[in-house]
PyMOL Python script that loads the backbone (N, CA, C, O; Angstrom):
from pymol import cmd

cmd.read_pdbstr("""\
ATOM      1  N   MET A   1      10.818   5.799 -10.075  1.00  0.00           N
ATOM      2  CA  MET A   1      10.926   6.812 -11.101  1.00  0.00           C
ATOM      3  C   MET A   1      11.824   7.934 -10.614  1.00  0.00           C
ATOM      4  O   MET A   1      11.505   9.109 -10.795  1.00  0.00           O
ATOM      5  N   LEU A   2      12.915   7.591 -10.015  1.00  0.00           N
ATOM      6  CA  LEU A   2      13.885   8.595  -9.646  1.00  0.00           C
ATOM      7  C   LEU A   2      14.701   8.933 -10.869  1.00  0.00           C
ATOM      8  O   LEU A   2      15.065   8.046 -11.640  1.00  0.00           O
ATOM      9  N   GLY A   3      14.988  10.181 -11.052  1.00  0.00           N
ATOM     10  CA  GLY A   3      15.777  10.624 -12.194  1.00  0.00           C
ATOM     11  C   GLY A   3      15.749  12.121 -12.274  1.00  0.00           C
ATOM     12  O   GLY A   3      15.194  12.795 -11.406  1.00  0.00           O
ATOM     13  N   ARG A   4      16.341  12.633 -13.306  1.00  0.00           N
ATOM     14  CA  ARG A   4      16.376  14.081 -13.500  1.00  0.00           C
ATOM     15  C   ARG A   4      15.291  14.508 -14.467  1.00  0.00           C
ATOM     16  O   ARG A   4      15.041  13.831 -15.464  1.00  0.00           O
ATOM     17  N   GLY A   5      14.647  15.621 -14.181  1.00  0.00           N
ATOM     18  CA  GLY A   5      13.629  16.168 -15.055  1.00  0.00           C
ATOM     19  C   GLY A   5      14.235  17.014 -16.153  1.00  0.00           C
ATOM     20  O   GLY A   5      15.454  17.080 -16.309  1.00  0.00           O
ATOM     21  N   VAL A   6      13.364  17.661 -16.915  1.00  0.00           N
ATOM     22  CA  VAL A   6      13.805  18.478 -18.042  1.00  0.00           C
ATOM     23  C   VAL A   6      14.710  19.611 -17.578  1.00  0.00           C
ATOM     24  O   VAL A   6      15.701  19.923 -18.238  1.00  0.00           O
ATOM     25  N   ARG A   7      14.384  20.221 -16.466  1.00  0.00           N
ATOM     26  CA  ARG A   7      15.170  21.350 -15.969  1.00  0.00           C
ATOM     27  C   ARG A   7      16.262  20.919 -15.006  1.00  0.00           C
ATOM     28  O   ARG A   7      16.937  21.767 -14.423  1.00  0.00           O
ATOM     29  N   GLY A   8      16.447  19.624 -14.827  1.00  0.00           N
ATOM     30  CA  GLY A   8      17.499  19.134 -13.957  1.00  0.00           C
ATOM     31  C   GLY A   8      17.061  18.863 -12.529  1.00  0.00           C
ATOM     32  O   GLY A   8      17.870  18.416 -11.715  1.00  0.00           O
ATOM     33  N   GLU A   9      15.782  19.127 -12.199  1.00  0.00           N
ATOM     34  CA  GLU A   9      15.340  18.861 -10.831  1.00  0.00           C
ATOM     35  C   GLU A   9      15.146  17.365 -10.641  1.00  0.00           C
ATOM     36  O   GLU A   9      14.880  16.633 -11.594  1.00  0.00           O
ATOM     37  N   LEU A  10      15.279  16.932  -9.426  1.00  0.00           N
ATOM     38  CA  LEU A  10      15.154  15.512  -9.112  1.00  0.00           C
ATOM     39  C   LEU A  10      13.683  15.142  -9.063  1.00  0.00           C
ATOM     40  O   LEU A  10      12.909  15.755  -8.326  1.00  0.00           O
ATOM     41  N   LEU A  11      13.291  14.139  -9.847  1.00  0.00           N
ATOM     42  CA  LEU A  11      11.913  13.686  -9.849  1.00  0.00           C
ATOM     43  C   LEU A  11      11.681  12.758  -8.663  1.00  0.00           C
ATOM     44  O   LEU A  11      12.526  11.917  -8.357  1.00  0.00           O
ATOM     45  N   MET A  12      10.566  12.903  -8.009  1.00  0.00           N
ATOM     46  CA  MET A  12      10.186  12.098  -6.849  1.00  0.00           C
ATOM     47  C   MET A  12      11.168  12.256  -5.695  1.00  0.00           C
ATOM     48  O   MET A  12      11.230  11.398  -4.815  1.00  0.00           O
ATOM     49  N   GLY A  13      11.914  13.312  -5.689  1.00  0.00           N
ATOM     50  CA  GLY A  13      12.818  13.565  -4.580  1.00  0.00           C
ATOM     51  C   GLY A  13      12.193  14.557  -3.616  1.00  0.00           C
ATOM     52  O   GLY A  13      11.269  15.287  -3.975  1.00  0.00           O
ATOM     53  N   VAL A  14      12.689  14.580  -2.419  1.00  0.00           N
ATOM     54  CA  VAL A  14      12.229  15.533  -1.420  1.00  0.00           C
ATOM     55  C   VAL A  14      13.446  16.212  -0.808  1.00  0.00           C
ATOM     56  O   VAL A  14      14.522  15.625  -0.693  1.00  0.00           O
ATOM     57  N   ARG A  15      13.245  17.461  -0.419  1.00  0.00           N
ATOM     58  CA  ARG A  15      14.351  18.212   0.192  1.00  0.00           C
ATOM     59  C   ARG A  15      14.521  17.869   1.668  1.00  0.00           C
ATOM     60  O   ARG A  15      15.609  18.035   2.220  1.00  0.00           O
ATOM     61  N   ARG A  16      13.463  17.395   2.308  1.00  0.00           N
ATOM     62  CA  ARG A  16      13.519  17.103   3.745  1.00  0.00           C
ATOM     63  C   ARG A  16      13.159  15.645   4.007  1.00  0.00           C
ATOM     64  O   ARG A  16      12.063  15.356   4.487  1.00  0.00           O
ATOM     65  N   PRO A  17      14.079  14.713   3.695  1.00  0.00           N
ATOM     66  CA  PRO A  17      13.760  13.295   3.891  1.00  0.00           C
ATOM     67  C   PRO A  17      13.527  12.930   5.355  1.00  0.00           C
ATOM     68  O   PRO A  17      12.848  11.944   5.646  1.00  0.00           O
ATOM     69  N   GLU A  18      14.084  13.716   6.280  1.00  0.00           N
ATOM     70  CA  GLU A  18      13.857  13.410   7.696  1.00  0.00           C
ATOM     71  C   GLU A  18      12.392  13.607   8.078  1.00  0.00           C
ATOM     72  O   GLU A  18      11.883  12.914   8.960  1.00  0.00           O
ATOM     73  N   LEU A  19      11.711  14.546   7.421  1.00  0.00           N
ATOM     74  CA  LEU A  19      10.281  14.728   7.681  1.00  0.00           C
ATOM     75  C   LEU A  19       9.468  13.566   7.117  1.00  0.00           C
ATOM     76  O   LEU A  19       8.480  13.138   7.714  1.00  0.00           O
ATOM     77  N   VAL A  20       9.893  13.065   5.965  1.00  0.00           N
ATOM     78  CA  VAL A  20       9.213  11.903   5.375  1.00  0.00           C
ATOM     79  C   VAL A  20       9.382  10.695   6.294  1.00  0.00           C
ATOM     80  O   VAL A  20       8.427   9.954   6.530  1.00  0.00           O
ATOM     81  N   LEU A  21      10.573  10.501   6.800  1.00  0.00           N
ATOM     82  CA  LEU A  21      10.824   9.389   7.716  1.00  0.00           C
ATOM     83  C   LEU A  21       9.995   9.544   8.994  1.00  0.00           C
ATOM     84  O   LEU A  21       9.427   8.570   9.489  1.00  0.00           O
ATOM     85  N   ALA A  22       9.926  10.756   9.521  1.00  0.00           N
ATOM     86  CA  ALA A  22       9.128  11.002  10.723  1.00  0.00           C
ATOM     87  C   ALA A  22       7.645  10.718  10.460  1.00  0.00           C
ATOM     88  O   ALA A  22       6.961  10.158  11.317  1.00  0.00           O
ATOM     89  N   ALA A  23       7.152  11.097   9.292  1.00  0.00           N
ATOM     90  CA  ALA A  23       5.754  10.831   8.951  1.00  0.00           C
ATOM     91  C   ALA A  23       5.505   9.330   8.827  1.00  0.00           C
ATOM     92  O   ALA A  23       4.469   8.833   9.270  1.00  0.00           O
ATOM     93  N   ALA A  24       6.448   8.608   8.229  1.00  0.00           N
ATOM     94  CA  ALA A  24       6.289   7.150   8.098  1.00  0.00           C
ATOM     95  C   ALA A  24       6.296   6.479   9.471  1.00  0.00           C
ATOM     96  O   ALA A  24       5.544   5.532   9.707  1.00  0.00           O
ATOM     97  N   ILE A  25       7.130   6.962  10.361  1.00  0.00           N
ATOM     98  CA  ILE A  25       7.154   6.411  11.721  1.00  0.00           C
ATOM     99  C   ILE A  25       5.839   6.714  12.427  1.00  0.00           C
ATOM    100  O   ILE A  25       5.282   5.852  13.106  1.00  0.00           O
ATOM    101  N   ALA A  26       5.343   7.942  12.266  1.00  0.00           N
ATOM    102  CA  ALA A  26       4.081   8.317  12.900  1.00  0.00           C
ATOM    103  C   ALA A  26       2.923   7.466  12.377  1.00  0.00           C
ATOM    104  O   ALA A  26       2.039   7.069  13.136  1.00  0.00           O
ATOM    105  N   VAL A  27       2.941   7.194  11.073  1.00  0.00           N
ATOM    106  CA  VAL A  27       1.884   6.357  10.491  1.00  0.00           C
ATOM    107  C   VAL A  27       1.999   4.923  11.006  1.00  0.00           C
ATOM    108  O   VAL A  27       0.992   4.232  11.165  1.00  0.00           O
ATOM    109  N   SER A  28       3.220   4.484  11.264  1.00  0.00           N
ATOM    110  CA  SER A  28       3.451   3.098  11.696  1.00  0.00           C
ATOM    111  C   SER A  28       3.286   2.888  13.197  1.00  0.00           C
ATOM    112  O   SER A  28       3.180   1.745  13.641  1.00  0.00           O
ATOM    113  N   LEU A  29       3.261   3.941  13.977  1.00  0.00           N
ATOM    114  CA  LEU A  29       3.171   3.793  15.433  1.00  0.00           C
ATOM    115  C   LEU A  29       1.945   3.015  15.923  1.00  0.00           C
ATOM    116  O   LEU A  29       2.069   2.270  16.895  1.00  0.00           O
ATOM    117  N   PRO A  30       0.779   3.147  15.307  1.00  0.00           N
ATOM    118  CA  PRO A  30      -0.371   2.368  15.797  1.00  0.00           C
ATOM    119  C   PRO A  30      -0.165   0.852  15.713  1.00  0.00           C
ATOM    120  O   PRO A  30      -0.881   0.106  16.380  1.00  0.00           O
ATOM    121  N   MET A  31       0.789   0.383  14.915  1.00  0.00           N
ATOM    122  CA  MET A  31       1.057  -1.054  14.831  1.00  0.00           C
ATOM    123  C   MET A  31       1.936  -1.548  15.978  1.00  0.00           C
ATOM    124  O   MET A  31       2.046  -2.755  16.188  1.00  0.00           O
ATOM    125  N   LEU A  32       2.553  -0.652  16.710  1.00  0.00           N
ATOM    126  CA  LEU A  32       3.502  -1.028  17.749  1.00  0.00           C
ATOM    127  C   LEU A  32       2.897  -1.930  18.836  1.00  0.00           C
ATOM    128  O   LEU A  32       3.522  -2.928  19.193  1.00  0.00           O
ATOM    129  N   PRO A  33       1.722  -1.624  19.369  1.00  0.00           N
ATOM    130  CA  PRO A  33       1.165  -2.529  20.392  1.00  0.00           C
ATOM    131  C   PRO A  33       0.928  -3.944  19.862  1.00  0.00           C
ATOM    132  O   PRO A  33       1.138  -4.916  20.588  1.00  0.00           O
ATOM    133  N   SER A  34       0.496  -4.069  18.611  1.00  0.00           N
ATOM    134  CA  SER A  34       0.287  -5.398  18.030  1.00  0.00           C
ATOM    135  C   SER A  34       1.602  -6.133  17.871  1.00  0.00           C
ATOM    136  O   SER A  34       1.669  -7.348  18.054  1.00  0.00           O
ATOM    137  N   PHE A  35       2.641  -5.398  17.530  1.00  0.00           N
ATOM    138  CA  PHE A  35       3.961  -6.007  17.392  1.00  0.00           C
ATOM    139  C   PHE A  35       4.492  -6.478  18.742  1.00  0.00           C
ATOM    140  O   PHE A  35       5.026  -7.580  18.867  1.00  0.00           O
ATOM    141  N   VAL A  36       4.336  -5.625  19.745  1.00  0.00           N
ATOM    142  CA  VAL A  36       4.832  -5.961  21.082  1.00  0.00           C
ATOM    143  C   VAL A  36       4.088  -7.172  21.651  1.00  0.00           C
ATOM    144  O   VAL A  36       4.689  -8.008  22.326  1.00  0.00           O
ATOM    145  N   SER A  37       2.792  -7.268  21.383  1.00  0.00           N
ATOM    146  CA  SER A  37       2.021  -8.397  21.899  1.00  0.00           C
ATOM    147  C   SER A  37       2.237  -9.667  21.082  1.00  0.00           C
ATOM    148  O   SER A  37       1.796 -10.741  21.490  1.00  0.00           O
ATOM    149  N   GLY A  38       2.899  -9.565  19.952  1.00  0.00           N
ATOM    150  CA  GLY A  38       3.189 -10.734  19.131  1.00  0.00           C
ATOM    151  C   GLY A  38       2.134 -11.037  18.091  1.00  0.00           C
ATOM    152  O   GLY A  38       2.206 -12.071  17.428  1.00  0.00           O
ATOM    153  N   ALA A  39       1.154 -10.160  17.929  1.00  0.00           N
ATOM    154  CA  ALA A  39       0.094 -10.393  16.950  1.00  0.00           C
ATOM    155  C   ALA A  39       0.579 -10.181  15.515  1.00  0.00           C
ATOM    156  O   ALA A  39       0.012 -10.741  14.577  1.00  0.00           O
ATOM    157  N   ILE A  40       1.627  -9.376  15.346  1.00  0.00           N
ATOM    158  CA  ILE A  40       2.187  -9.111  14.017  1.00  0.00           C
ATOM    159  C   ILE A  40       3.651  -9.506  14.041  1.00  0.00           C
ATOM    160  O   ILE A  40       4.377  -9.158  14.973  1.00  0.00           O
ATOM    161  N   SER A  41       4.086 -10.227  13.026  1.00  0.00           N
ATOM    162  CA  SER A  41       5.475 -10.691  12.962  1.00  0.00           C
ATOM    163  C   SER A  41       6.411  -9.566  12.508  1.00  0.00           C
ATOM    164  O   SER A  41       5.965  -8.611  11.872  1.00  0.00           O
ATOM    165  N   PRO A  42       7.699  -9.673  12.829  1.00  0.00           N
ATOM    166  CA  PRO A  42       8.667  -8.651  12.396  1.00  0.00           C
ATOM    167  C   PRO A  42       8.708  -8.434  10.876  1.00  0.00           C
ATOM    168  O   PRO A  42       8.775  -7.286  10.437  1.00  0.00           O
ATOM    169  N   PRO A  43       8.670  -9.498  10.058  1.00  0.00           N
ATOM    170  CA  PRO A  43       8.658  -9.231   8.609  1.00  0.00           C
ATOM    171  C   PRO A  43       7.421  -8.447   8.171  1.00  0.00           C
ATOM    172  O   PRO A  43       7.509  -7.591   7.291  1.00  0.00           O
ATOM    173  N   ALA A  44       6.275  -8.734   8.778  1.00  0.00           N
ATOM    174  CA  ALA A  44       5.054  -8.002   8.431  1.00  0.00           C
ATOM    175  C   ALA A  44       5.181  -6.533   8.814  1.00  0.00           C
ATOM    176  O   ALA A  44       4.739  -5.658   8.070  1.00  0.00           O
ATOM    177  N   ILE A  45       5.782  -6.257   9.971  1.00  0.00           N
ATOM    178  CA  ILE A  45       5.998  -4.871  10.403  1.00  0.00           C
ATOM    179  C   ILE A  45       6.926  -4.152   9.427  1.00  0.00           C
ATOM    180  O   ILE A  45       6.681  -3.004   9.056  1.00  0.00           O
ATOM    181  N   LEU A  46       7.994  -4.835   9.014  1.00  0.00           N
ATOM    182  CA  LEU A  46       8.939  -4.226   8.072  1.00  0.00           C
ATOM    183  C   LEU A  46       8.279  -3.918   6.730  1.00  0.00           C
ATOM    184  O   LEU A  46       8.517  -2.862   6.145  1.00  0.00           O
ATOM    185  N   VAL A  47       7.456  -4.837   6.247  1.00  0.00           N
ATOM    186  CA  VAL A  47       6.752  -4.613   4.977  1.00  0.00           C
ATOM    187  C   VAL A  47       5.794  -3.432   5.118  1.00  0.00           C
ATOM    188  O   VAL A  47       5.738  -2.565   4.246  1.00  0.00           O
ATOM    189  N   ARG A  48       5.051  -3.401   6.203  1.00  0.00           N
ATOM    190  CA  ARG A  48       4.108  -2.289   6.419  1.00  0.00           C
ATOM    191  C   ARG A  48       4.838  -0.959   6.562  1.00  0.00           C
ATOM    192  O   ARG A  48       4.377   0.066   6.060  1.00  0.00           O
ATOM    193  N   PHE A  49       5.987  -0.980   7.252  1.00  0.00           N
ATOM    194  CA  PHE A  49       6.753   0.258   7.383  1.00  0.00           C
ATOM    195  C   PHE A  49       7.302   0.692   6.023  1.00  0.00           C
ATOM    196  O   PHE A  49       7.306   1.883   5.710  1.00  0.00           O
ATOM    197  N   ALA A  50       7.760  -0.251   5.223  1.00  0.00           N
ATOM    198  CA  ALA A  50       8.262   0.085   3.884  1.00  0.00           C
ATOM    199  C   ALA A  50       7.156   0.692   3.026  1.00  0.00           C
ATOM    200  O   ALA A  50       7.395   1.649   2.289  1.00  0.00           O
ATOM    201  N   ILE A  51       5.961   0.144   3.117  1.00  0.00           N
ATOM    202  CA  ILE A  51       4.827   0.695   2.374  1.00  0.00           C
ATOM    203  C   ILE A  51       4.498   2.095   2.875  1.00  0.00           C
ATOM    204  O   ILE A  51       4.252   3.000   2.078  1.00  0.00           O
ATOM    205  N   ALA A  52       4.492   2.277   4.197  1.00  0.00           N
ATOM    206  CA  ALA A  52       4.220   3.607   4.765  1.00  0.00           C
ATOM    207  C   ALA A  52       5.289   4.604   4.316  1.00  0.00           C
ATOM    208  O   ALA A  52       4.974   5.749   3.993  1.00  0.00           O
ATOM    209  N   LEU A  53       6.544   4.173   4.295  1.00  0.00           N
ATOM    210  CA  LEU A  53       7.635   5.044   3.862  1.00  0.00           C
ATOM    211  C   LEU A  53       7.476   5.424   2.398  1.00  0.00           C
ATOM    212  O   LEU A  53       7.654   6.588   2.036  1.00  0.00           O
ATOM    213  N   ALA A  54       7.144   4.461   1.559  1.00  0.00           N
ATOM    214  CA  ALA A  54       6.956   4.745   0.132  1.00  0.00           C
ATOM    215  C   ALA A  54       5.792   5.704  -0.087  1.00  0.00           C
ATOM    216  O   ALA A  54       5.894   6.635  -0.886  1.00  0.00           O
ATOM    217  N   LEU A  55       4.692   5.481   0.614  1.00  0.00           N
ATOM    218  CA  LEU A  55       3.532   6.368   0.460  1.00  0.00           C
ATOM    219  C   LEU A  55       3.831   7.782   0.969  1.00  0.00           C
ATOM    220  O   LEU A  55       3.453   8.768   0.335  1.00  0.00           O
ATOM    221  N   CYS A  56       4.505   7.875   2.106  1.00  0.00           N
ATOM    222  CA  CYS A  56       4.856   9.193   2.641  1.00  0.00           C
ATOM    223  C   CYS A  56       5.832   9.913   1.718  1.00  0.00           C
ATOM    224  O   CYS A  56       5.745  11.127   1.534  1.00  0.00           O
ATOM    225  N   TRP A  57       6.763   9.152   1.139  1.00  0.00           N
ATOM    226  CA  TRP A  57       7.731   9.743   0.207  1.00  0.00           C
ATOM    227  C   TRP A  57       7.002  10.289  -1.028  1.00  0.00           C
ATOM    228  O   TRP A  57       7.269  11.410  -1.463  1.00  0.00           O
ATOM    229  N   ALA A  58       6.089   9.500  -1.586  1.00  0.00           N
ATOM    230  CA  ALA A  58       5.347   9.942  -2.771  1.00  0.00           C
ATOM    231  C   ALA A  58       4.478  11.156  -2.450  1.00  0.00           C
ATOM    232  O   ALA A  58       4.414  12.101  -3.236  1.00  0.00           O
ATOM    233  N   LEU A  59       3.819  11.131  -1.308  1.00  0.00           N
ATOM    234  CA  LEU A  59       2.990  12.268  -0.910  1.00  0.00           C
ATOM    235  C   LEU A  59       3.839  13.515  -0.691  1.00  0.00           C
ATOM    236  O   LEU A  59       3.470  14.610  -1.116  1.00  0.00           O
ATOM    237  N   GLY A  60       4.981  13.341  -0.022  1.00  0.00           N
ATOM    238  CA  GLY A  60       5.890  14.473   0.190  1.00  0.00           C
ATOM    239  C   GLY A  60       6.399  15.045  -1.115  1.00  0.00           C
ATOM    240  O   GLY A  60       6.503  16.263  -1.258  1.00  0.00           O
ATOM    241  N   ALA A  61       6.719  14.184  -2.072  1.00  0.00           N
ATOM    242  CA  ALA A  61       7.200  14.649  -3.377  1.00  0.00           C
ATOM    243  C   ALA A  61       6.110  15.410  -4.128  1.00  0.00           C
ATOM    244  O   ALA A  61       6.383  16.422  -4.773  1.00  0.00           O
ATOM    245  N   MET A  62       4.866  14.913  -4.039  1.00  0.00           N
ATOM    246  CA  MET A  62       3.758  15.608  -4.712  1.00  0.00           C
ATOM    247  C   MET A  62       3.512  16.969  -4.081  1.00  0.00           C
ATOM    248  O   MET A  62       3.342  17.963  -4.788  1.00  0.00           O
ATOM    249  N   ILE A  63       3.491  17.017  -2.765  1.00  0.00           N
ATOM    250  CA  ILE A  63       3.275  18.292  -2.080  1.00  0.00           C
ATOM    251  C   ILE A  63       4.386  19.274  -2.433  1.00  0.00           C
ATOM    252  O   ILE A  63       4.125  20.454  -2.668  1.00  0.00           O
ATOM    253  N   GLU A  64       5.610  18.793  -2.469  1.00  0.00           N
ATOM    254  CA  GLU A  64       6.739  19.653  -2.791  1.00  0.00           C
ATOM    255  C   GLU A  64       6.655  20.183  -4.221  1.00  0.00           C
ATOM    256  O   GLU A  64       6.962  21.349  -4.468  1.00  0.00           O
ATOM    257  N   ARG A  65       6.241  19.337  -5.161  1.00  0.00           N
ATOM    258  CA  ARG A  65       6.123  19.794  -6.552  1.00  0.00           C
ATOM    259  C   ARG A  65       5.030  20.855  -6.691  1.00  0.00           C
ATOM    260  O   ARG A  65       5.213  21.840  -7.405  1.00  0.00           O
ATOM    261  N   VAL A  66       3.894  20.660  -6.012  1.00  0.00           N
ATOM    262  CA  VAL A  66       2.819  21.660  -6.070  1.00  0.00           C
ATOM    263  C   VAL A  66       3.306  22.972  -5.454  1.00  0.00           C
ATOM    264  O   VAL A  66       3.099  24.045  -6.021  1.00  0.00           O
ATOM    265  N   TYR A  67       3.950  22.880  -4.296  1.00  0.00           N
ATOM    266  CA  TYR A  67       4.476  24.075  -3.639  1.00  0.00           C
ATOM    267  C   TYR A  67       5.492  24.790  -4.534  1.00  0.00           C
ATOM    268  O   TYR A  67       5.445  26.012  -4.676  1.00  0.00           O
ATOM    269  N   ASP A  68       6.401  24.032  -5.132  1.00  0.00           N
ATOM    270  CA  ASP A  68       7.410  24.624  -6.012  1.00  0.00           C
ATOM    271  C   ASP A  68       6.782  25.289  -7.226  1.00  0.00           C
ATOM    272  O   ASP A  68       7.252  26.328  -7.689  1.00  0.00           O
ATOM    273  N   SER A  69       5.722  24.685  -7.734  1.00  0.00           N
ATOM    274  CA  SER A  69       5.039  25.262  -8.896  1.00  0.00           C
ATOM    275  C   SER A  69       4.449  26.627  -8.558  1.00  0.00           C
ATOM    276  O   SER A  69       4.625  27.586  -9.310  1.00  0.00           O
ATOM    277  N   TYR A  70       3.749  26.715  -7.424  1.00  0.00           N
ATOM    278  CA  TYR A  70       3.175  28.001  -7.020  1.00  0.00           C
ATOM    279  C   TYR A  70       4.262  29.007  -6.653  1.00  0.00           C
ATOM    280  O   TYR A  70       4.124  30.195  -6.945  1.00  0.00           O
ATOM    281  N   ALA A  71       5.327  28.553  -6.025  1.00  0.00           N
ATOM    282  CA  ALA A  71       6.422  29.460  -5.667  1.00  0.00           C
ATOM    283  C   ALA A  71       7.085  30.015  -6.928  1.00  0.00           C
ATOM    284  O   ALA A  71       7.431  31.195  -6.984  1.00  0.00           O
ATOM    285  N   ARG A  72       7.260  29.160  -7.939  1.00  0.00           N
ATOM    286  CA  ARG A  72       7.864  29.603  -9.200  1.00  0.00           C
ATOM    287  C   ARG A  72       6.971  30.640  -9.881  1.00  0.00           C
ATOM    288  O   ARG A  72       7.467  31.642 -10.397  1.00  0.00           O
ATOM    289  N   GLN A  73       5.666  30.405  -9.884  1.00  0.00           N
ATOM    290  CA  GLN A  73       4.741  31.359 -10.491  1.00  0.00           C
ATOM    291  C   GLN A  73       4.787  32.699  -9.766  1.00  0.00           C
ATOM    292  O   GLN A  73       4.800  33.752 -10.404  1.00  0.00           O
ATOM    293  N   ALA A  74       4.811  32.663  -8.446  1.00  0.00           N
ATOM    294  CA  ALA A  74       4.863  33.904  -7.665  1.00  0.00           C
ATOM    295  C   ALA A  74       6.179  34.639  -7.906  1.00  0.00           C
ATOM    296  O   ALA A  74       6.196  35.863  -8.036  1.00  0.00           O
ATOM    297  N   ARG A  75       7.279  33.893  -7.966  1.00  0.00           N
ATOM    298  CA  ARG A  75       8.588  34.497  -8.205  1.00  0.00           C
ATOM    299  C   ARG A  75       8.634  35.131  -9.596  1.00  0.00           C
ATOM    300  O   ARG A  75       9.149  36.238  -9.751  1.00  0.00           O
ATOM    301  N   ASN A  76       8.100  34.442 -10.607  1.00  0.00           N
ATOM    302  CA  ASN A  76       8.073  35.000 -11.967  1.00  0.00           C
ATOM    303  C   ASN A  76       7.206  36.245 -12.036  1.00  0.00           C
ATOM    304  O   ASN A  76       7.559  37.205 -12.721  1.00  0.00           O
ATOM    305  N   ALA A  77       6.078  36.244 -11.338  1.00  0.00           N
ATOM    306  CA  ALA A  77       5.210  37.427 -11.328  1.00  0.00           C
ATOM    307  C   ALA A  77       5.921  38.603 -10.664  1.00  0.00           C
ATOM    308  O   ALA A  77       5.812  39.734 -11.137  1.00  0.00           O
ATOM    309  N   ALA A  78       6.643  38.355  -9.582  1.00  0.00           N
ATOM    310  CA  ALA A  78       7.378  39.435  -8.911  1.00  0.00           C
ATOM    311  C   ALA A  78       8.483  39.975  -9.803  1.00  0.00           C
ATOM    312  O   ALA A  78       8.716  41.184  -9.837  1.00  0.00           O
ATOM    313  N   ILE A  79       9.164  39.101 -10.521  1.00  0.00           N
ATOM    314  CA  ILE A  79      10.231  39.552 -11.426  1.00  0.00           C
ATOM    315  C   ILE A  79       9.647  40.388 -12.557  1.00  0.00           C
ATOM    316  O   ILE A  79      10.191  41.437 -12.902  1.00  0.00           O
ATOM    317  N   ARG A  80       8.528  39.923 -13.139  1.00  0.00           N
ATOM    318  CA  ARG A  80       7.883  40.707 -14.203  1.00  0.00           C
ATOM    319  C   ARG A  80       7.466  42.081 -13.703  1.00  0.00           C
ATOM    320  O   ARG A  80       7.639  43.079 -14.403  1.00  0.00           O
ATOM    321  N   LYS A  81       6.922  42.136 -12.504  1.00  0.00           N
ATOM    322  CA  LYS A  81       6.492  43.412 -11.937  1.00  0.00           C
ATOM    323  C   LYS A  81       7.686  44.344 -11.742  1.00  0.00           C
ATOM    324  O   LYS A  81       7.600  45.532 -12.052  1.00  0.00           O
ATOM    325  N   GLN A  82       8.797  43.815 -11.232  1.00  0.00           N
ATOM    326  CA  GLN A  82       9.992  44.637 -11.041  1.00  0.00           C
ATOM    327  C   GLN A  82      10.544  45.134 -12.377  1.00  0.00           C
ATOM    328  O   GLN A  82      10.981  46.280 -12.478  1.00  0.00           O
ATOM    329  N   LEU A  83      10.527  44.279 -13.402  1.00  0.00           N
ATOM    330  CA  LEU A  83      11.009  44.700 -14.724  1.00  0.00           C
ATOM    331  C   LEU A  83      10.124  45.795 -15.322  1.00  0.00           C
ATOM    332  O   LEU A  83      10.622  46.752 -15.915  1.00  0.00           O
ATOM    333  N   GLU A  84       8.814  45.646 -15.161  1.00  0.00           N
ATOM    334  CA  GLU A  84       7.898  46.673 -15.671  1.00  0.00           C
ATOM    335  C   GLU A  84       8.124  48.006 -14.960  1.00  0.00           C
ATOM    336  O   GLU A  84       8.122  49.060 -15.596  1.00  0.00           O
ATOM    337  N   GLU A  85       8.317  47.959 -13.642  1.00  0.00           N
ATOM    338  CA  GLU A  85       8.584  49.192 -12.899  1.00  0.00           C
ATOM    339  C   GLU A  85       9.909  49.815 -13.332  1.00  0.00           C
ATOM    340  O   GLU A  85      10.007  51.036 -13.454  1.00  0.00           O
ATOM    341  N   ALA A  86      10.916  49.000 -13.562  1.00  0.00           N
ATOM    342  CA  ALA A  86      12.211  49.518 -14.012  1.00  0.00           C
ATOM    343  C   ALA A  86      12.096  50.131 -15.394  1.00  0.00           C
ATOM    344  O   ALA A  86      12.701  51.172 -15.651  1.00  0.00           O
ATOM    345  N   ARG A  87      11.338  49.516 -16.291  1.00  0.00           N
ATOM    346  CA  ARG A  87      11.128  50.094 -17.633  1.00  0.00           C
ATOM    347  C   ARG A  87      10.408  51.419 -17.566  1.00  0.00           C
ATOM    348  O   ARG A  87      10.760  52.366 -18.269  1.00  0.00           O
ATOM    349  N   ARG A  88       9.373  51.486 -16.696  1.00  0.00           N
ATOM    350  CA  ARG A  88       8.631  52.750 -16.545  1.00  0.00           C
ATOM    351  C   ARG A  88       9.541  53.850 -16.032  1.00  0.00           C
ATOM    352  O   ARG A  88       9.506  54.971 -16.538  1.00  0.00           O
ATOM    353  N   ARG A  89      10.360  53.538 -15.025  1.00  0.00           N
ATOM    354  CA  ARG A  89      11.277  54.537 -14.490  1.00  0.00           C
ATOM    355  C   ARG A  89      12.287  54.964 -15.549  1.00  0.00           C
ATOM    356  O   ARG A  89      12.628  56.143 -15.643  1.00  0.00           O
ATOM    357  N   HIS A  90      12.757  54.028 -16.331  1.00  0.00           N
ATOM    358  CA  HIS A  90      13.738  54.343 -17.374  1.00  0.00           C
ATOM    359  C   HIS A  90      13.114  55.210 -18.457  1.00  0.00           C
ATOM    360  O   HIS A  90      13.771  56.114 -18.974  1.00  0.00           O
ATOM    361  N   GLU A  91      11.846  54.949 -18.812  1.00  0.00           N
ATOM    362  CA  GLU A  91      11.176  55.752 -19.831  1.00  0.00           C
ATOM    363  C   GLU A  91      10.858  57.161 -19.319  1.00  0.00           C
ATOM    364  O   GLU A  91      10.814  58.109 -20.104  1.00  0.00           O
ATOM    365  N   ASP A  92      10.636  57.301 -18.010  1.00  0.00           N
ATOM    366  CA  ASP A  92      10.328  58.611 -17.417  1.00  0.00           C
ATOM    367  C   ASP A  92      11.563  59.505 -17.352  1.00  0.00           C
ATOM    368  O   ASP A  92      11.435  60.727 -17.269  1.00  0.00           O
ATOM    369  N   GLU A  93      12.728  58.925 -17.389  1.00  0.00           N
ATOM    370  CA  GLU A  93      13.968  59.722 -17.270  1.00  0.00           C
ATOM    371  C   GLU A  93      14.295  60.447 -18.516  1.00  0.00           C
ATOM    372  O   GLU A  93      15.301  61.155 -18.571  1.00  0.00           O
TER     373      GLU A  93
END
""", "prot")
cmd.dss("prot")
cmd.show_as("cartoon", "prot")
cmd.util.cbc("prot")
cmd.orient("prot")
């Protein structure tokens, strides 16, 4: 579901893909001893890593959207407060 949203933001995108990749690697590290010992085949490791990458990407995108939502609300509240203060100062003059 990659695409552009109503306001032009990228849906399911993340600003820091290197962090998503690092998280997927960290999640996949416990499989390394099994891979080295031969208990898990290379295709199985690749599939598991792809699943970990997809899950980390989705989680990162959700966290980013929640963070952006709260940041937007805080920014709008600060702008409203500044406008109200400017109106009050203008009316006092």
